[in-house]
C-alpha positions in Angstrom: -17.0 -141.9 -226.0 -13.9 -144.0 -226.2 -12.3 -145.5 -223.1 -9.2 -143.3 -222.8 -7.5 -146.0 -220.7 -7.8 -148.7 -223.4 -4.8 -148.7 -225.7 -6.9 -149.9 -228.6 -9.1 -146.8 -228.3 -6.3 -144.2 -227.8 -6.5 -141.1 -230.0 -4.2 -141.4 -233.0 -2.9 -137.9 -232.9 -1.7 -135.4 -230.2 -4.9 -134.2 -228.5 -5.9 -130.6 -229.0 -6.4 -130.2 -225.2 -4.5 -131.9 -222.4 -4.9 -131.5 -218.7 -2.3 -131.0 -216.0 -2.5 -133.8 -213.5 -4.3 -136.2 -216.0 -2.8 -139.2 -217.8 -1.8 -138.3 -221.3 -2.4 -141.2 -223.7 -2.4 -141.4 -227.5 -0.8 -143.7 -230.1 0.9 -143.2 -233.4 1.3 -145.7 -236.2 3.6 -145.1 -239.2 3.8 -147.8 -241.9 7.0 -146.3 -243.2 8.7 -146.0 -239.8 8.1 -149.2 -237.8 9.3 -149.3 -234.2 11.7 -152.1 -235.0 13.9 -149.6 -237.0 12.9 -146.2 -235.8 12.1 -144.2 -232.6 9.5 -141.6 -232.0 10.0 -138.6 -229.7 8.3 -135.3 -229.0 9.3 -131.8 -227.8 6.6 -129.5 -226.4 7.5 -125.8 -225.9 5.3 -123.3 -224.0 4.4 -120.3 -226.2 5.9 -117.7 -223.9 9.2 -116.1 -223.3 9.9 -118.7 -220.5 11.9 -121.7 -221.7 9.4 -124.3 -220.5 9.9 -127.6 -222.4 8.2 -130.9 -222.0 9.7 -134.2 -223.2 8.9 -137.8 -222.4 9.7 -141.3 -223.4 7.5 -143.4 -225.8 6.6 -147.1 -225.5 6.4 -149.4 -228.4 3.8 -152.1 -228.9 3.9 -154.1 -232.2 3.5 -151.5 -235.0 2.3 -148.8 -232.6 4.1 -146.1 -230.7 2.2 -145.6 -227.4 2.5 -142.2 -225.7 1.6 -142.8 -222.0 2.5 -140.0 -219.6 1.4 -140.7 -216.0 -0.7 -138.2 -214.1 2.0 -138.1 -211.4 4.3 -136.6 -214.1 1.9 -134.2 -215.8 0.9 -132.7 -212.4 4.3 -130.8 -212.6 3.7 -129.3 -216.0 2.8 -125.7 -216.6 -0.6 -124.9 -218.1 -0.7 -122.9 -221.3 -0.5 -123.1 -225.1 2.3 -125.2 -226.5 3.8 -125.8 -229.9 5.2 -129.3 -230.4 7.3 -131.2 -232.8 7.1 -134.9 -233.5 10.5 -136.5 -234.4 11.3 -139.8 -236.1 14.8 -141.1 -235.5 16.4 -143.8 -237.5 17.8 -146.3 -234.9 20.8 -147.5 -237.1 22.2 -144.0 -237.7 20.6 -141.7 -235.1 19.5 -139.4 -237.9 16.4 -137.5 -237.0 13.6 -135.8 -239.0 10.7 -133.6 -237.9 7.7 -135.7 -238.9 5.0 -133.2 -237.9 4.4 -130.2 -235.7 1.4 -128.5 -234.3 -0.2 -126.8 -231.3 -2.0 -128.1 -228.2 -3.4 -126.4 -225.1 -2.5 -127.7 -221.7 -5.3 -126.7 -219.3 -5.2 -126.4 -215.5 -6.8 -129.1 -213.4 -9.6 -127.5 -211.5 -9.0 -129.8 -208.5 -5.6 -128.4 -207.9 -5.6 -124.9 -209.4 -7.0 -122.0 -207.4 -6.6 -119.3 -210.1 -9.5 -117.8 -211.9 -10.6 -120.2 -214.7 -12.2 -117.6 -216.8 -10.5 -116.5 -220.1 -9.0 -113.0 -220.4 -12.0 -111.9 -222.6 -14.6 -113.1 -220.0 -12.7 -111.4 -217.1 -12.6 -108.1 -219.0 -16.2 -108.4 -220.1 -17.3 -109.0 -216.5 -15.3 -105.9 -215.4 -16.9 -103.8 -218.2 -20.4 -104.9 -217.2 -19.7 -104.2 -213.5 -18.4 -100.8 -214.4 -21.4 -99.9 -216.5 -23.7 -101.1 -213.7 -21.8 -99.1 -211.1 -20.9 -102.1 -209.0 -17.3 -102.7 -210.1 -14.6 -103.6 -207.5 -11.4 -101.6 -207.1 -9.5 -104.2 -209.1 -12.1 -104.1 -211.9 -12.0 -100.3 -212.0 -8.3 -100.3 -212.2 -8.2 -102.6 -215.3 -6.9 -101.0 -218.4 -7.8 -101.4 -222.1 -5.6 -99.8 -224.7 -3.8 -97.8 -221.9 -7.0 -96.4 -220.4 -8.3 -97.3 -217.0 -12.0 -98.5 -217.0 -12.7 -95.8 -214.3 -11.6 -93.1 -216.7 -13.6 -94.3 -219.7 -16.8 -92.6 -220.8 -20.0 -94.7 -221.0 -19.8 -94.7 -224.8 -16.2 -96.1 -224.7 -17.3 -98.7 -222.1 -20.2 -99.8 -224.4 -17.9 -100.0 -227.4 -15.4 -102.2 -225.5 -18.3 -104.2 -224.1 -19.5 -105.0 -227.6 -16.0 -106.0 -228.6 -15.4 -108.3 -225.6 -18.9 -109.8 -225.9 -18.0 -110.8 -229.5 -14.8 -112.5 -228.2 -16.7 -114.4 -225.5 -19.3 -115.5 -228.0 -16.6 -116.9 -230.2 -15.0 -118.8 -227.3 -18.4 -120.2 -226.3 -19.1 -121.3 -229.9 -15.7 -122.9 -230.1 -16.3 -124.8 -226.9 -19.8 -126.0 -228.0 -18.4 -127.0 -231.4 -15.7 -129.0 -229.6 -18.4 -130.9 -227.6 -20.4 -131.6 -230.8 -23.2 -129.2 -229.7 -25.0 -126.6 -231.8 -23.2 -123.3 -232.1 -26.4 -121.4 -232.8 -25.3 -120.4 -236.2 -28.0 -120.5 -238.9 -27.1 -121.8 -242.3 -29.8 -121.0 -244.9 -30.0 -123.0 -248.1 -32.2 -122.2 -251.1 -33.0 -124.7 -253.9 
């Protein structure tokens, strides 16, 4: 694993996952847009109806743009999924273009966040299993799926929804394992 504090080993793109309360570091190099004549900037917008926007300054080092956002700054950011745009501005004229755009996920820092770290799918699956096993809490029984409270669903409906949410949780687990370079458990058969 690369040393994430060493500028020579910074990732060369916006990371797919960033953490609230961590230092955010990456670098960008553009042969057509050197720092001597251009400036790089970003705008991150939370994918909700709330107008949460993140912007920060960029350092220049030789031919590289260094993105270095201190942990003391990111601790105030809101966790969630963000869309971002990367801008190149021509210094001489202040004309700007969108160079690229994408999505990143800003995750909570477990040291500071006391909310439930489970995904929505895992929370619902746990509630469905507890309801089927007759050990659900009042909160779990009052959860609704498609406008119906779990306490009002038939066992057949609960089993159908359990299968659906098990599939979603399995997809999440496979994505997580794939991101860590681990086996997803999928079997690929080849015949020669």
